[in-house]
C-alpha positions in Angstrom: 0.7 -80.9 -37.6 -1.7 -78.5 -39.1 -4.2 -79.8 -41.8 -4.9 -77.5 -44.7 -8.1 -75.8 -45.0 -8.9 -77.9 -48.1 -8.4 -81.2 -46.3 -10.5 -80.2 -43.5 -13.3 -79.1 -45.8 -13.0 -82.4 -47.8 -13.1 -84.5 -44.7 -16.0 -82.5 -43.2 -18.0 -82.9 -46.4 -17.3 -86.9 -46.2 -18.3 -87.2 -42.7 -21.5 -85.1 -43.1 -22.5 -87.3 -46.1 -22.0 -90.7 -44.7 -22.8 -89.6 -41.1 -26.4 -88.7 -41.9 -28.7 -91.1 -40.3 -29.4 -94.2 -42.2 -27.0 -93.2 -44.9 -24.2 -95.7 -43.8 -26.7 -98.5 -43.6 -28.1 -97.7 -47.0 -24.5 -98.0 -48.4 -23.8 -101.2 -46.5 -27.1 -102.6 -48.0 -26.2 -101.6 -51.5 -22.7 -103.0 -51.1 -24.2 -106.4 -51.3 -25.7 -105.6 -54.7 -28.4 -103.7 -56.5 -31.6 -103.4 -54.8 -35.1 -102.2 -55.5 -36.6 -99.6 -53.1 -38.9 -102.2 -51.3 -35.8 -104.5 -50.9 -33.9 -101.8 -49.3 -36.7 -100.8 -47.1 -37.1 -104.2 -45.8 -33.4 -104.5 -44.8 -33.8 -101.0 -43.1 -36.2 -101.8 -40.3 -37.0 -98.6 -38.6 -36.4 -96.3 -41.4 -39.6 -94.6 -42.9 -40.1 -94.8 -46.6 -39.7 -90.9 -46.8 -36.2 -91.0 -45.1 -35.1 -93.8 -47.4 -36.3 -91.9 -50.4 -34.5 -88.6 -49.2 -31.2 -90.5 -48.6 -31.3 -92.3 -51.8 -31.7 -88.9 -53.6 -28.9 -87.4 -51.6 -26.6 -90.4 -52.5 -27.7 -90.1 -56.1 -26.9 -86.4 -56.2 -23.4 -87.0 -54.8 -22.8 -89.8 -57.4 -22.5 -92.5 -54.9 -25.3 -94.4 -56.3 -27.3 -94.5 -59.6 -31.0 -95.1 -60.1 -31.9 -97.4 -63.0 -35.3 -97.3 -64.4 -37.0 -100.4 -66.1 -39.8 -100.0 -68.3 -42.2 -102.3 -66.5 -45.8 -102.0 -65.3 -45.6 -100.5 -62.8 -42.1 -98.9 -63.5 -39.2 -100.7 -61.8 -36.5 -98.7 -60.0 -33.3 -100.2 -58.9 -30.5 -98.6 -57.0 -26.8 -99.6 -57.4 -23.7 -98.3 -56.1 -21.3 -96.4 -58.7 -17.5 -97.0 -58.5 -17.4 -93.9 -56.1 -19.9 -95.7 -53.9 -18.1 -98.9 -54.1 -14.9 -97.3 -53.0 -16.7 -96.6 -49.6 -16.5 -100.5 -48.8 -13.3 -100.3 -46.9 -14.6 -97.2 -44.9 -17.9 -98.9 -44.0 -16.0 -102.1 -43.1 -13.6 -100.2 -40.9 -16.5 -98.4 -39.1 -18.2 -101.5 -38.5 -15.2 -103.3 -37.3 -14.7 -100.2 -34.8 -18.1 -100.6 -33.7 -17.6 -104.2 -32.8 -14.2 -103.7 -31.0 -15.5 -100.4 -29.1 -19.2 -100.7 -28.5 -20.8 -97.7 -26.9 -21.7 -97.9 -23.2 -25.3 -97.0 -23.9 -27.5 -96.7 -26.9 -27.3 -93.8 -29.1 -30.1 -91.1 -28.6 -32.8 -91.0 -31.3 -32.7 -88.2 -33.6 
């Protein structure tokens, strides 16, 4: 069976988006509910603030999450998944389940 060029392009774009380092885990963290930057950072042990900031910007640019600004001192920022982002829940769950059923034989290389 041959896949159309459009299907392959859509699949490739989706895989590249959620396959970026830390992106899947960030989505998983936000599936539990809105989080401020520091709350997300605490749950992502090993991710730098810079990496987290870049990934949040990527996810916002693609419409997967939205950034809410609260007029506080200092300014409060909260990140929450959009409907598009919430639609990734079964995908993230399936990947997590697959990872439990088929663990890798050795640790993944650091990138």
